[in-house]
C-alpha positions in Angstrom: 8.3 17.1 -6.1 7.6 19.1 -8.9 4.6 21.7 -9.2 2.3 19.1 -10.8 3.0 16.5 -8.1 2.4 19.1 -5.3 -0.8 20.1 -7.3 -1.9 16.3 -7.2 -1.0 16.0 -3.7 -3.0 18.8 -2.6 -6.3 17.9 -4.4 -5.7 14.2 -2.7 -5.4 15.7 0.7 -8.6 17.7 0.0 -10.6 14.8 -1.0 -9.2 12.8 1.9 -10.5 15.6 4.2 -13.9 14.2 3.5 -13.1 11.5 5.9 -14.0 13.4 9.2 -12.7 12.8 12.5 -16.2 11.8 13.5 -16.5 9.1 10.8 -13.1 7.9 11.5 -13.9 7.6 15.1 -16.9 5.5 14.3 -14.8 3.1 11.9 -15.1 -0.6 12.9 -14.6 -2.0 9.3 -15.7 -1.6 5.6 -14.6 1.2 3.6 -15.0 5.1 2.9 -17.1 5.0 -0.2 -17.8 8.7 -0.3 -14.2 9.4 -0.4 -13.6 6.5 -3.0 -16.4 8.3 -5.4 -14.5 11.6 -5.1 -11.0 9.7 -5.8 -13.1 8.1 -8.8 -14.2 11.4 -10.3 -10.7 12.8 -10.1 -9.5 9.7 -11.8 -7.0 9.1 -9.0 -8.0 5.4 -8.9 -6.6 4.6 -12.2 -3.7 7.2 -12.5 -1.1 4.6 -13.5 -2.9 2.7 -15.8 -2.4 3.0 -19.5 -5.3 5.2 -21.6 -5.6 2.1 -23.4 -6.9 0.2 -20.6 -9.3 2.7 -19.4 -6.7 4.7 -17.2 -5.5 8.2 -16.6 -2.2 7.3 -18.5 -0.1 9.0 -15.8 3.3 7.7 -14.1 3.9 5.8 -11.0 5.2 9.1 -9.3 1.6 10.8 -9.7 0.1 7.6 -8.0 2.5 7.7 -5.3 1.7 10.9 -4.2 -2.0 10.0 -3.9 -1.4 6.9 -1.9 0.9 8.8 0.4 -2.0 11.1 1.2 -4.4 8.2 1.7 -1.9 7.0 4.2 -1.6 10.4 5.9 -5.4 10.6 6.4 -5.7 7.0 7.3 -8.8 6.7 4.9 -9.9 3.0 4.4 -10.1 2.7 0.6 -8.3 0.2 -1.4 -6.4 2.6 -3.8 -3.3 0.9 -3.4 -5.0 -2.4 -4.5 -6.7 -1.0 -7.4 -4.4 1.6 -8.9 -1.0 -0.2 -8.3 -1.8 -3.9 -8.4 -5.2 -4.8 -10.0 -5.0 -1.9 -12.7 -1.4 -3.0 -13.5 -2.3 -6.9 -13.7 -5.6 -5.7 -15.9 -3.5 -3.7 -18.4 -0.7 -6.4 -18.6 -3.7 -8.6 -19.8 -4.8 -5.9 -22.2 -7.9 -5.6 -20.2 -10.1 -2.3 -19.6 -10.2 -1.5 -16.1 -13.8 -1.2 -14.8 -15.1 1.0 -12.5 -15.6 0.5 -8.9 -13.1 -0.7 -6.3 -10.7 -3.5 -7.1 -8.3 -5.9 -5.1 -5.7 -8.3 -6.2 -3.8 -11.3 -5.1 -0.9 -13.7 -6.4 -0.5 -17.2 -5.9 1.6 -20.2 -6.9 -0.6 -22.8 -5.3 -3.6 -22.3 -7.6 -4.5 -25.8 -9.5 -5.5 -24.6 -13.0 -7.5 -27.0 -15.2 -8.7 -26.3 -18.8 -12.1 -27.1 -19.6 -14.6 -26.3 -22.4 -15.2 -22.5 -22.6 -12.6 -21.8 -19.9 -10.8 -23.0 -17.0 -11.5 -24.2 -13.5 -9.6 -23.0 -10.6 -8.9 -24.7 -7.1 -7.1 -23.2 -4.4 -7.0 -20.3 -1.7 -6.6 -16.6 -1.7 -5.6 -15.4 1.7 -5.9 -12.1 3.3 -6.9 -10.3 0.2 -7.2 -6.6 1.2 -11.1 -5.5 0.9 -11.8 -8.8 -0.7 -15.4 -8.9 0.2 -16.0 -5.3 -0.7 -14.2 -5.2 -4.1 -16.1 -5.7 -7.3 -13.5 -7.6 -9.0 -10.7 -9.6 -7.9 -7.5 -9.5 -10.2 -5.5 -12.8 -9.5 -2.0 -13.5 -10.7 -1.4 -17.2 -11.2 2.6 -17.2 -10.9 3.8 -19.9 -12.9 6.4 -20.7 -15.7 3.6 -19.2 -17.9 1.8 -16.7 -15.7 -1.7 -16.1 -16.3 -4.1 -13.1 -15.0 -7.6 -14.2 -14.0 -10.5 -11.7 -13.4 -12.9 -12.9 -11.2 -16.1 -11.5 -10.1 -15.9 -10.9 -6.2 -18.4 -13.4 -4.6 -19.2 -11.4 -1.5 -21.1 -13.8 0.4 -18.3 -16.6 -0.4 -15.4 -14.6 1.3 -14.3 -15.7 4.8 -14.1 -11.9 6.2 -11.2 -11.2 8.6 -9.3 -7.7 9.6 -6.0 -6.5 10.3 -5.2 -4.9 13.5 -6.6 -1.4 12.2 -9.9 -3.1 11.2 -9.4 -3.0 7.5 -10.8 -5.7 5.7 -8.1 -8.8 4.8 -10.5 -11.6 3.5 -10.0 -15.2 2.3 -11.4 -16.9 -0.7 -11.7 -20.6 -1.3 -12.1 -21.6 -4.9 -13.2 -25.1 -5.3 -13.3 -26.2 -8.9 -14.5 -22.8 -9.8 -15.2 -22.0 -13.6 -13.7 -18.9 -15.0 -14.8 -18.0 -18.6 -11.7 -18.2 -21.1 -11.8 -14.5 -21.9 -11.0 -13.6 -18.2 -8.0 -15.7 -18.1 -5.1 -14.2 -20.0 -1.4 -15.2 -20.5 1.0 -12.6 -19.5 4.4 -11.6 -20.0 6.9 -13.4 -17.8 8.0 -10.1 -16.3 4.2 -10.1 -14.6 5.5 -12.3 -11.7 5.0 -12.9 -8.2 7.9 -11.1 -7.2 7.0 -8.2 -9.2 3.7 -8.2 -7.6 5.4 -8.4 -4.3 7.4 -5.3 -5.0 4.7 -3.0 -6.2 2.5 -3.9 -3.2 5.6 -3.1 -0.9 6.1 0.0 -2.7 2.0 0.8 -2.0 2.7 -0.1 1.7 5.8 1.9 2.3 4.1 4.7 0.7 1.0 4.4 3.1 3.3 3.9 6.1 5.4 7.0 5.3 2.1 9.3 5.1 0.9 7.7 8.6 3.8 8.3 10.0 3.9 12.1 8.8 0.4 12.0 10.6 1.4 10.8 13.6 4.3 13.3 13.9 1.5 15.9 13.2 -0.7 14.9 15.8 2.3 14.4 18.5 3.7 17.9 17.8 0.2 19.6 18.2 -0.7 17.5 21.6 2.9 18.3 23.0 2.3 22.1 22.2 -1.2 22.1 24.0 -0.4 19.9 27.0 1.2 21.6 29.8 3.0 20.4 32.8 4.8 22.6 35.6 3.5 25.5 33.7 4.7 25.1 30.3 4.0 22.9 27.2 5.5 19.7 27.4 7.2 20.2 24.0 9.6 22.6 25.8 10.9 19.5 27.7 14.3 17.9 26.4 13.1 14.5 26.7 9.8 15.2 24.8 11.7 17.2 22.2 14.2 14.4 21.5 11.0 12.2 21.1 9.6 14.7 18.5 13.0 15.0 16.5 13.4 11.3 16.4 9.9 10.8 14.8 10.5 13.6 12.4 13.7 11.9 11.4 12.2 8.6 10.6 9.5 10.0 8.8 11.3 12.1 6.6 13.6 9.3 5.8 10.6 7.0 5.1 9.0 9.5 2.7 12.3 10.3 0.9 13.1 6.7 0.0 9.6 5.6 -0.7 9.3 8.5 -3.3 12.6 7.9 -4.7 11.5 4.5 -5.4 8.2 5.5 -7.0 9.9 8.2 -9.1 12.5 6.1 -10.6 10.9 5.0 -13.6 7.6 3.9 -14.9 8.1 0.6 -13.0 9.3 0.4 -9.3 12.8 0.2 -8.6 13.2 -3.1 -6.7 16.2 -2.2 -4.7 15.0 1.3 -4.0 11.5 -0.3 -2.9 13.3 -3.0 -0.9 15.2 -0.1 1.1 11.7 2.0 1.4 9.7 -1.0 2.7 12.6 -2.1 5.3 13.0 1.6 6.4 9.2 2.4 6.6 8.6 -1.0 8.5 11.6 -0.3 11.1 10.6 3.4 11.5 6.8 2.6 12.0 7.5 0.8 15.3 9.8 3.7 16.5 7.3 6.4 15.4 4.3 4.8 16.9 6.0 3.9 20.1 7.2 7.7 20.6 4.0 9.0 19.6 2.3 6.9 22.3 4.7 7.7 25.0 4.1 11.6 24.3 0.3 11.3 24.2 0.2 8.8 27.4 -3.2 6.7 27.9 -5.2 9.3 25.8 -3.6 8.1 22.7 -5.0 4.5 23.2 -8.8 5.5 23.4 -11.2 4.8 20.5 -12.1 8.2 20.5 -8.5 9.5 19.8 -7.3 9.4 16.0 -3.8 8.6 16.9 -5.0 4.9 17.3 -6.1 5.0 13.7 -2.9 6.0 12.7 -0.7 3.5 14.7 -2.7 0.5 14.5 -2.2 1.0 10.5 1.6 1.5 11.1 1.7 -1.9 13.1 -0.5 -3.7 10.4 1.0 -2.5 7.0 4.5 -2.7 8.3 4.1 -6.8 7.7 2.1 -6.8 4.6 4.2 -7.6 1.5 7.2 -8.6 3.5 8.2 -6.8 6.7 11.4 -5.2 7.2 13.6 -8.2 8.1 12.4 -10.1 4.6 13.6 -6.9 2.7 16.6 -6.5 4.5 17.4 -10.2 3.5 16.6 -9.4 0.0 19.0 -6.3 0.0 21.8 -8.3 1.7 21.5 -11.0 -0.9 21.8 -8.4 -3.8 24.8 -6.9 -2.0 26.6 -10.4 -1.8 25.7 -10.8 -5.5 27.0 -7.7 -6.6 30.5 -6.9 -8.2 31.2 -4.6 -5.5 29.0 -2.6 -3.1 30.0 0.8 -4.8 28.4 -0.3 -7.9 25.2 -1.5 -6.0 24.8 1.9 -4.6 26.2 3.9 -7.8 25.2 1.8 -10.8 23.3 -1.0 -9.8 21.4 -1.4 -13.1 22.8 -5.0 -13.8 21.8 -5.9 -10.1 18.4 -4.5 -10.5 17.9 -6.5 -13.8 18.8 -9.6 -12.3 16.9 -9.0 -9.0 
């Protein structure tokens, strides 16, 4: 990272430190509103959104380092959903991004009927992150002529759910719901369900890589403090091997996720596929080894490790698990003129992906 990205990451880490261990231990759902307010004041919630849509006009790389720090601190805020997904959809629809937490969803199953003054929508949005807590929901209606619909979040209408970490994953049933015409916009065909999944996968890969670094830090600290037979357990060869394996997986995950985020103004889908596949596979390894070193202590509600590992187990499955993205990479490899071209000059493969 360059100096500017390091400075952004340091500021994001300082903001995330407002999420204290005591607050984390009490977490049972919801979101960290005070941290969100600080992120908003720093304009981190709209970093990659163009200035013409009310954003900061920064690049994807700047947003990536902030999302990474959110994962590292295990802060429950919809930053990836607001900055990488909802903000992207709103900008594509030439809309100004409103203040407040946002979320986003993409669907191919929504019935869309024109009516006087707007549209009527019938369908279901499933497992939407932070659905009932968001102020507005950006919905990509993935069709031959894609539409972006901006919905006020009817908090009482959401069927509330949670992932393993306790983060909201809510479902909204729309039944002949009226949406004003000014809140539904036709967008370019590049704003597709696949592009939405790629951006979501990049966000999860960044969160996962940050969380893996946090799990490694926690495990190194514990192994250095816990003593057996008169010496820290980190000095036992088996434990040292565990720590080395965790460090390898965390470093690989961070490297490929940041590579995907810094490849251009839009996520590189092949690097993103590799990032999500690597992070998903590594998440299981890192979580398993962290708990092996910590023993029973790491499973208690009071210990911060569970906040990290439950997120690792949850995020690895969202926006496509490692098997999904490995199949995508395999299909791209089979379709490429040759594997060397795919690795060294895959512009055509990426353009057709």
